[in-house]
N, C-alpha and C positions, 0 to 999 in steps of 0.2 A: 241280258248284258250277264258274261262268263265272268263269274270268279277272275277270273284271272285277268279280262280288259279292269275287274273293278279296279282288282289290286295295282295293277301300272296305271289306272288313273289317278288313283289315290298319292303315289306314287311321284309321278308326275305335278302332282299339287303341290305334295310336301316340298319336292324340291325348289320350286317356283316360290313356296313360299319364303324357304329359307336364304333363296334371291333377295327377295325382296327386305326380310330383315333386315340382312344384311346390309342392303345399300343403305337404310332407315338410319343404323347404325354408325356408319360412316360419312355423318352428316353433321357439322360443328354444331353448335347447340351453346346460347349463351344460357347461363344456370343462374344468377344473381350477379353478373360479376360484368364486364368487358369483354374478358375474355372467351373466346369460343373454345368449349370442350366437348372432344368427342365422347360417345357415350360410358365406352368402356373408363376414362378418365375421371367420368362423374361417379361411373358403379365403383370406383377405385377409391375415391375421395370419400364415398357415402361409409363403403366399408371400415376407412379409417376411422371416420364419424362416428362409427357406432361402437368400434371398439377403442376408441380414444387415443393408444399407443398399441404403433404394431412394431415386423419386423420382417425385410426383403419376405422370409421364407415363409411366412404364417399369411401376408399377401397373396403371394406366390401358389399356396395352395387353395387356397380360397377362393385365389379366381380362376381357379384350374388352368395357370401361367406356367410357363419355366421362371427360375429365379432371375436369369437375361435380361427377361421380356418385363417382366415385372420392374426390375431394377432399372432398364429402359424407361419406363410410362411412368417413375417417380421421378428419374430426375428431369422429365419434360414438366411435371409438376411444381418441383424444387425450382428449377425457373420462370413458369409462372407468377411465381410467389403462394403458392396451395398451400404445400407442402414444407414441413423442415426434418433435416436429418441430422439425431443428435448422437452422439457416442453412447452406446450402452451401461448403463449400469452393473449388466450382467458379465460381460464379454467384449475387451476389446476388438475384436475382429467384430461384432455386431452393431448395426446400426439401428437406432428407433424411429418410427418415421411419426412426425405428428403434426396438424392441421395446423395451419396458422389463422390471423384469424381471419383474412380472404378466404382460405379455404374454408373454415364456417359457417362462414357466407355461403360458399358452395353447398356445403353439407347443410341446410336448415332448406336450401333453395329445393335441395332435390327431396328432401325429406317429406316436403311439400306436396309437390306434383305426386310423388308414392301415393300421399293419402289423399287426390283428389283424384287421381288415377282406380283406387279403389274403393271411391265412391262412387264413382261416375261407375264402373263395371258392377258393383253390389245391385245400385240402385236400374241399370238395365236389365241385369237376371231379375231379379225382384218385378221385374216390367214385363218381362220373358215369362216368370210363373204366375203374374197374376188371372 
């Protein structure tokens, strides 16, 4: 196999992997509540949970999204009762975003999933190296 053929095959596999990941991310799931959430919503809740209080600009920057896209996702999470928007004490134009009790439940569930995934991956790597 030539270098070019190997490279093109690797690129095809990369595109296929990206396509499969995109499909996987677009399957709504339940994260410890009756609400179905998309992975990006769960990750947004996780980000807010880790930081306790954030504003839209911080969320957008850390999630590599536009402020508009982050704001739209936050609005959906508010509608689902997972986060609340409060007027910021620093600025009249800024709002702070915090988890509700229901959002905290999703956060804790997501944290547990991440821990289990990390343990599984670590165990699998250890077995492969043994």
